[in-house]
N, C-alpha and C positions, 0 to 999 in steps of 0.2 A: 937297952937293946929293944927296938920295936920292929915287928915284922908284919907286913901285909901279905895275906894269902889270897891269891886270885885264881880261881878254878873255872874251867868250862866257859871261857870267853866266847868260844865258837866264832871268832873273827867278827863279832859284833862291835865294830869300832866305836860307834857312838856311846855304847854302854861302857866300854873300856876307857874312853876319854873322860867320861863323867867320874868313874871311880878313881882314875889317876889324879884328878883334882883334889879329891878328899884324901887320897894317900899322901899327896904332897903336903896338904894342910896338917896331916898327922905327924909329919916329919919322921917317917920311918927310916930305919937303917938298912932294911933289906926288903925286897919284894920276892916272894916265891910264887911262881906260876905252876899251879898244881895239875897241869895236863888239860888236854882238849882246848888249847888255844885255837886249834883247827879241828875240823873244817868249819867253814862259814863264809859269809858273803864278801868279806874284805880281808883276805888272808895276807896279801903282800903288805898292805898298809898296817895291819896289826903287828906283824913280825918286825916291820921297820920301826914301829914305835918302841917295841921291846929292845931292839938293838941300840936305839938312841936314847935310852933312859939315862937320866942323871943319877938315879939311885941304883946302887948295886942290886943285882937280881940273880936268881937261880931258876931254871926251868926243868921240869920233869915231863916224861912221856905220859900221855893218856892214850886211850885206845884210838882217839881221833888222829893224833900224829902218826901212830904206828900204821894205821890204815892208809893214810896219805903216803907215807914212805913206802909201803908195800906196792902202791901203784906207781910211784916214781921208779922203783927198782925192778918192776916186772918187765920182762921182755915184750909182753903183750897183755892186754886187759884180762884175757881168759886165763892167764897164768897166776893170777892173784889167788892166794889161799887165806890171807888174813884180812878180815873185814872189820875187826874191832867191835863186833856186836857183843852185848852182854851175855847172851846165851851161847855164843860161839857159832851161831847159824850164819849162813850167807845172806847178805842183804837182798831183799826183793829187788827186782830189776829197776823199778822207778827210782829207788834210792841209791843205786850203785853209781849213778853219775855224780853224786856229791863228792866222794873222795877222788874220783877221776878228774872232775873239774878242778878241785882244789889242788891236786898234784900238778896239773898243767899251769896253774897260776904261780906256784911257788918254785917250781924247778926251772932251771938249775940253781938260781940265785940263793935259795935258802935251804937247799938240800943238806949241805954240810952242817949248818946250824941245827936243823931238826934231828939229824942223825946223831949229834953229839950229846943229846940230852940223856940223862940217866932215868931209871924208873923210880928211884926214891932219893931223897936228900935228908940229911939230919942237920939241925941247927940248935945250938945251945942258947936258951933265953933265960936270963936271970929271973928267979922267982918261979919259973915253970920247969926248968931243967931241960933235958934234951928232947927235942920235938922231931918226930919222923913225919915227913911229908910224902904222901903217895896219892895216886889217883883213885883207884878202886879200893884195894886193900894193900897191905905191905907185900903181899905175894902175887897179886894179879891186878892188872889195870882194867880188867873187864868184870871182876867180881862186883856184884851190887848188893847193898844191904841198906836198911833204913833204921830210923829210930824204933821201929816196931819189930825188927828181926830178932828172934829169940837169942838171948845171950849165950846159951849153951852151945849153939852151932858156931858162934863167933870166937869163943874162948881159945880154941886151938890156933887161930890165926893171930890173935893179939897177945897171947901169953908169951913171955920169954923174949920180948923185943928189947928189953933194957932201956926203955924210954918211958917218960911219964905221960906224954901226950902224943897222939897220932892225929894228923890233920889230913882229911881226904876230900874228895869231891864226887864226881861221876853221876850221882843220881839227881843233881840239880835241886836238892832240898836241904836246907840247913838243919843241923841238930847238934846237941851237946849231950853225950851220954857216957856212962861208965861201962866198960866191958872188962870184967874182972877188976884188976887194979889199974887199968889203963884208961885214961880219959880220951875219948874219941870224938873229934869235932869235925862236922862236915861244913865246908865253907860255902856250900851252895853254888850257884852259877851266876857269873857276871853277865853273860850274854843271853841266857835262856832259862831263867828261874821258873820252877813249877810252883803253883799255888799262890803266887802274888807277882805284881809287876815290880819294875826297878832292876837293880843289879846287886846281887848278894856277894859278900866277901867277908874276910876276917881281919880284925886288928888284934895283933898278939903282942903282949908285953905291957904291964906286968901280969895281966890275966888274958883271957881270950874273950873278945867281944864280937858278937855276931852283928854285922853291919848290913844295911840296905841303903843303896844310893838311888835317889830319884833322878830321872832325866827326861828330856822331851821325847816321849815314845812315838808321837805322831811324826815328828821330824826324822827320828831314827828310822821309822818304817819307810818313809819316802826315800831316804838314802839307800836303804837295803833294796827297795824295789828297783832302783836305778841300776843295780848291778846285774850281771848275767848269771848269778848264782842259781842253780837249778831249783832250790826251795825258797827263793826270795819272797814270794808272796806269802807262803805258809809261815815263814819266820816273822815277817813284818806283822802279820795278823796275830801271831802268838804273843808278841810283845804286849799288845793291848788286852788280849784275852788268853792268858796262859792256861794250860791244863790245870785242873783242880788238884790240890794236894791230896784229897781223898782218893781220887782216881789214880794218881801216880804212886801213892803209898801202897795201894792195893796191888798194883802191877809189880813194882820193884820188890815188895816184901814177898809176894808169891813166888817170884823167880829166884830170890836170893838163896844161895847155898842149897 
């Protein structure tokens, strides 16, 4: 049993396509999408690729999908109360158009698909045991923590789960650490990794391997700029010049728990 864990694609279709080539070559039995497939510049195309995969797959909610669903289901934009931010704060006005725009792209064709995803899934992998997949933590899709977050504040969240491994995403930085007796691995981000270029993901079975896939970043940037995505220019630029790991570790560790 081999599993590919793909988190935080953010509808970056060129990155997703590149990772899928390596996933096929690895001959995995299952792909788990660990949340935040959305929002991003190519949402319809990305969801269509997931629907038409030859490999079995499971998807879970991230804060991104739940933010988009909140906009799809709201009677008017001002009625939205869930923005999916890590701190729980309302997005600043310039960024509010991101989930609104994404909601307009995917509704109504993909609404049922998105609404059907659970918040966690469990998969048995020989050699590793039962693995729990979540987006932020097993209890919250918006909780953020890093490889530097003190273990003592995380123990109440990861103790007593009855699994040997937890796979998460959300902070766009890979790590592999122990929290108590639980191995916790962050898959990083396929579509928007921090600290380095490329596309991050995990290959699981018989162990857990942190993977990074290279792809044509300049061409991907051109494709993204051609969309009407509100943050197209910013995303295209960040593919070539991602935020530094030091900067993002400081940010996410400071706000974690």
